[in-house]
C-alpha positions as CSV (number, residue, x, y, z in Angstrom):
1,M,-14.3,3.9,-9.7
2,K,-10.8,4.0,-8.4
3,R,-10.4,5.5,-5.0
4,L,-7.2,5.9,-3.0
5,I,-6.7,6.7,0.7
6,V,-3.1,7.9,1.4
7,N,-2.6,7.5,5.2
8,A,0.3,8.9,7.0
9,D,1.1,6.8,10.1
10,D,2.7,8.0,13.4
11,F,0.9,11.3,13.9
12,G,2.0,12.4,17.4
13,F,5.3,10.6,17.3
14,T,7.5,13.8,17.1
15,R,6.9,17.4,16.2
16,G,8.8,17.0,13.0
17,V,6.8,14.0,12.0
18,N,3.6,16.0,12.7
19,A,4.8,18.9,10.6
20,G,5.7,16.6,7.8
21,I,2.3,14.9,7.8
22,V,0.5,18.2,7.7
23,R,2.7,19.5,4.8
24,A,2.1,16.3,2.9
25,Y,-1.6,16.9,3.4
26,R,-1.6,20.6,2.5
27,T,0.7,20.4,-0.5
28,G,0.8,16.7,-1.4
29,I,-1.5,13.7,-1.8
30,V,-1.9,12.6,1.9
31,T,-5.6,12.5,2.8
32,S,-5.6,10.7,6.1
33,T,-3.4,10.1,9.2
34,T,-3.5,8.0,12.4
35,L,-2.8,9.5,15.8
36,M,-0.7,7.8,18.5
37,A,-2.3,8.5,21.9
38,N,1.0,7.6,23.5
39,G,3.2,9.7,21.2
40,E,5.6,12.2,22.7
41,A,4.1,15.0,20.4
42,F,0.4,14.1,21.0
43,E,-0.6,17.6,22.1
44,D,1.1,19.2,19.1
45,A,-0.7,16.7,16.8
46,I,-4.1,17.6,18.4
47,E,-3.5,21.3,17.7
48,L,-2.6,20.6,14.1
49,A,-5.6,18.3,13.6
50,R,-7.9,21.1,14.9
51,A,-6.3,23.5,12.4
52,N,-6.7,21.1,9.5
53,P,-10.2,19.7,9.7
54,G,-10.1,18.4,6.2
55,L,-7.4,15.9,7.2
56,G,-9.0,12.6,8.3
57,V,-7.6,11.6,11.7
58,G,-7.9,8.0,12.9
59,C,-6.3,6.2,15.9
60,H,-2.9,4.4,15.6
61,L,-3.5,2.0,18.4
62,A,-0.2,1.0,20.0
63,V,0.7,-2.2,21.9
64,V,4.3,-2.0,20.8
65,G,6.7,0.8,21.9
66,G,6.4,3.6,24.5
67,Q,4.4,4.0,27.6
68,P,0.9,2.6,28.1
69,I,-2.0,5.1,28.5
70,A,-3.8,2.8,30.9
71,E,-2.6,2.4,34.5
72,K,0.2,-0.1,34.5
73,S,-1.6,-2.2,37.2
74,R,-4.5,-2.8,34.8
75,V,-2.3,-4.1,31.9
76,R,0.3,-6.1,33.8
77,S,0.3,-9.0,31.3
78,L,0.9,-6.5,28.4
79,V,3.7,-4.4,29.7
80,D,7.3,-5.6,30.1
81,G,9.2,-5.6,33.4
82,D,10.1,-1.9,33.1
83,G,6.4,-0.9,32.7
84,T,6.6,-0.1,29.0
85,L,4.9,-1.7,26.1
86,P,6.9,-4.4,24.3
87,A,9.7,-2.7,22.5
88,T,9.3,-4.6,19.3
89,L,6.7,-6.5,17.4
90,T,8.7,-9.6,17.7
91,R,8.7,-9.2,21.5
92,L,4.9,-8.8,21.5
93,M,4.4,-11.8,19.2
94,I,6.5,-14.0,21.5
95,K,4.4,-13.0,24.5
96,L,1.2,-13.7,22.5
97,A,2.5,-17.1,21.4
98,R,3.2,-18.0,25.0
99,G,-0.3,-17.1,26.0
100,S,0.9,-14.7,28.6
101,V,-1.0,-11.6,27.4
102,S,-4.6,-11.1,28.3
103,T,-7.0,-10.0,25.5
104,D,-8.9,-8.1,28.1
105,E,-5.8,-6.1,28.9
106,I,-5.1,-5.3,25.3
107,A,-8.7,-4.0,25.1
108,I,-8.1,-1.9,28.2
109,E,-5.1,-0.3,26.7
110,F,-6.9,0.3,23.4
111,R,-9.9,1.8,25.2
112,S,-7.6,4.1,27.2
113,Q,-5.9,5.3,24.0
114,L,-9.2,6.0,22.3
115,E,-10.6,7.8,25.3
116,R,-7.5,10.1,25.4
117,I,-8.0,11.0,21.7
118,M,-11.7,11.6,22.1
119,L,-11.4,13.7,25.2
120,A,-9.1,15.9,23.2
121,G,-12.0,16.5,20.8
122,I,-11.0,14.2,17.9
123,R,-13.6,11.7,16.6
124,P,-11.4,9.0,15.0
125,T,-12.3,8.2,11.4
126,H,-10.9,4.7,11.7
127,L,-8.5,2.4,13.5
128,D,-5.2,0.8,12.6
129,T,-2.3,-0.4,14.8
130,H,1.3,0.5,15.2
131,K,3.5,-2.2,13.6
132,H,0.3,-3.8,12.2
133,S,-0.1,-5.7,15.4
134,H,-3.8,-6.4,14.6
135,T,-2.6,-9.0,12.0
136,H,-2.6,-11.2,15.1
137,P,-6.1,-12.6,15.8
138,Q,-5.9,-11.9,19.5
139,V,-5.1,-8.2,19.0
140,M,-7.8,-8.0,16.3
141,R,-10.3,-9.4,18.8
142,A,-9.5,-6.7,21.2
143,L,-9.7,-4.1,18.5
144,V,-13.1,-5.1,17.3
145,R,-14.4,-5.1,20.9
146,V,-13.4,-1.5,21.5
147,A,-14.4,-0.4,18.0
148,A,-17.9,-1.5,18.8
149,E,-17.9,0.3,22.2
150,F,-16.9,3.6,20.5
151,G,-19.1,3.2,17.4
152,I,-16.1,3.1,15.0
153,T,-16.9,1.2,11.9
154,R,-13.8,1.5,9.7
155,V,-10.5,-0.3,10.1
156,R,-7.3,-0.8,8.1
157,N,-6.9,-4.1,6.3
158,P,-3.3,-4.7,7.2
159,F,-2.5,-7.4,4.7
160,E,-0.3,-6.3,1.8
161,A,-1.9,-6.6,-1.6
162,M,1.0,-5.9,-3.8
163,S,3.2,-8.4,-5.7
164,V,6.9,-7.8,-6.1
165,P,7.3,-5.0,-8.6
166,T,9.8,-5.1,-11.4
167,Q,9.3,-1.5,-12.5
168,F,10.7,0.4,-9.6
169,G,14.3,-0.1,-10.7
170,S,16.2,1.9,-8.0
171,L,14.8,0.1,-5.0
172,P,17.4,-1.5,-2.7
173,G,17.0,-5.1,-3.5
174,F,17.7,-6.8,-0.1
175,A,15.8,-4.2,1.9
176,F,12.7,-4.5,-0.3
177,L,12.7,-8.3,-0.3
178,K,13.0,-8.4,3.4
179,Q,10.0,-6.1,3.8
180,Y,8.1,-8.1,1.2
181,A,9.0,-11.4,3.0
182,L,7.6,-10.0,6.3
183,S,4.4,-9.0,4.5
184,A,4.1,-12.4,2.9
185,A,4.7,-14.2,6.2
186,I,1.6,-12.8,7.8
187,K,-0.6,-13.5,4.8
188,P,-2.3,-16.6,6.2
189,G,-4.0,-14.5,8.8
190,A,-5.9,-12.5,6.2
191,R,-8.8,-14.9,6.1
192,Q,-9.4,-14.7,9.9
193,F,-9.1,-10.9,9.8
194,K,-11.7,-10.7,7.1
195,R,-14.1,-12.9,9.0
196,L,-13.7,-10.9,12.2
197,A,-14.2,-7.6,10.3
198,R,-17.3,-9.0,8.5
199,D,-18.8,-10.5,11.7
200,H,-18.5,-7.1,13.4
201,S,-19.7,-5.0,10.4
202,L,-16.3,-3.2,10.0
203,R,-15.6,-1.6,6.7
204,T,-12.1,-1.8,5.2
205,P,-10.4,-0.8,2.0
206,D,-10.3,-3.5,-0.7
207,R,-6.5,-3.4,-0.8
208,F,-3.6,-2.3,1.4
209,L,-0.3,-1.1,-0.1
210,G,3.0,0.2,1.3
211,V,4.4,-2.4,3.7
212,G,7.0,-3.7,1.2
213,L,8.0,-0.1,0.5
214,T,8.3,1.1,4.0
215,G,11.3,3.5,4.1
216,M,11.7,3.3,0.3
217,L,8.6,5.1,-1.0
218,H,9.9,7.5,-3.6
219,S,8.0,9.3,-6.3
220,A,8.5,6.7,-9.0
221,A,7.2,4.0,-6.7
222,I,4.1,6.0,-5.8
223,R,3.5,6.7,-9.5
224,S,3.7,3.0,-10.3
225,I,1.3,2.1,-7.6
226,M,-1.2,4.7,-8.8
227,E,-0.9,3.5,-12.4
228,S,-1.6,-0.1,-11.4
229,L,-4.7,0.6,-9.2
230,R,-7.7,-1.5,-9.9
231,E,-11.4,-0.6,-9.4
232,G,-12.4,-0.2,-5.8
233,T,-10.7,1.5,-2.8
234,A,-7.0,1.0,-1.9
235,E,-5.0,2.4,1.0
236,L,-1.4,3.5,0.6
237,M,0.4,3.7,3.9
238,C,3.3,6.2,4.2
239,H,5.5,7.7,6.9
240,P,6.4,11.3,6.0
241,G,8.2,13.5,8.5
242,I,10.9,16.2,8.9
243,W,14.2,14.8,9.9
244,D,15.5,16.7,13.0
245,E,17.4,16.0,16.2
246,E,14.2,14.8,18.0
247,L,13.5,12.2,15.3
248,E,17.2,11.2,15.3
249,R,17.0,10.4,19.0
250,A,13.6,8.6,18.7
251,Q,13.3,4.8,18.8
252,T,12.5,4.2,15.1
253,R,14.4,2.9,12.1
254,L,12.7,5.5,9.8
255,K,14.7,8.7,10.2
256,R,15.9,10.4,7.0
257,E,13.7,8.1,5.1
258,R,10.7,10.0,6.4
259,E,11.9,13.2,4.8
260,R,12.5,11.5,1.5
261,E,8.9,10.1,1.6
262,L,7.7,13.6,2.4
263,D,9.4,15.0,-0.7
264,A,7.9,12.2,-2.8
265,L,4.4,12.7,-1.5
266,C,4.5,16.4,-2.3
267,D,5.6,15.8,-6.0
268,P,3.0,17.8,-7.9
269,S,3.0,15.3,-10.7
270,L,1.2,12.8,-8.5
271,R,-1.9,14.9,-8.1
272,R,-2.0,15.5,-11.8
273,L,-1.7,11.8,-12.4
274,A,-4.6,11.1,-10.1
275,E,-6.7,13.6,-12.2
276,E,-5.6,12.0,-15.4
277,R,-6.3,8.5,-14.3
278,G,-9.6,9.3,-12.6
279,I,-8.3,8.4,-9.2
280,E,-10.4,9.9,-6.3
281,L,-8.2,10.8,-3.3
282,I,-10.3,10.2,-0.2
283,D,-10.0,9.6,3.5
284,Y,-11.7,7.0,5.7
285,R,-14.8,9.2,6.2
286,E,-15.7,8.5,2.6
287,L,-15.3,4.8,2.8
C-alpha cells in the first residue's frame, strides 16, 4: 500500500500562511499541518483548526526564530542576548557545537510550546521542528523526552529520502543543488535519529520528501514525487501560503514561493493522480 502525508509547515506564522494552508487542505492535497506555538498568527490558526477538524494538526516545535514561550529566565542558555531564540539554524548549531545550550532548557521550551497548544484545545497528532532542528541529537533527545510526557507517539523523520531528480526540468539548478547539499550534509545523523525513535517507541513515516524542493515545489515536481512513491508511508513537506504585506515583512526567505506552492498543491490533477495510482492521502493520525 502506498500512503502519503502532505504536511504544511508553519501554521500560525502569518494569517496569510494560515489561510493558504486551509485552502490547500480544503481544495488540494494537504492532509496535515504543524502549528507554531510562538507564531504571530497563533490564535487565528487555532480558530481555523477548530473549524476544520479533518485537518491533522501537529506541533512545529521551534528553537529557531521568534520569541520563546517559556519564561526567558528558564531558558537562558537557549536564547540569544536579546532574549529571542537563535535567529538561524546555523546560529543554533554553533551554540550546540560549543556545548553552551542545555538539553533541559530545550525540553523546557518544547514543553511550554506543547502546553500552549494543548491549553487551546488542540491535541497534536505529531511533532516536527522548525528548520528541522531535531536532526541534531541533542534537540532530538529533548523532543523524545517531552513526547513521552505528553503521550505523543508520532514524529517526523527529518532526513530527506529523495535522490537528485532529472525529470523536473524547470527547477533552478543552483538553488535546488544547494538545498539538496544541505539535506545530504545531515544524512549521517539519520542512524542516531532512528535509534532514538525506536528506543522511545516513536512512529515515523518510512520516507521524508521536500527538503530539496523547498521554495520550488511546483505541480510537475509533486506529480513526479507521487509517481515515484514506493510501498509504505511517505511524508511530503510543503509551505503553502498567501503572499501579502504581512508575509513580505516576516523573517522568512519563502514569500511569493508560498503562493506558488499553494497553486501547485491545489492542482486538481494531483488528486486524480492519487486515485489512479492507488495512493492513500492520510494524516499522522492514521500512521
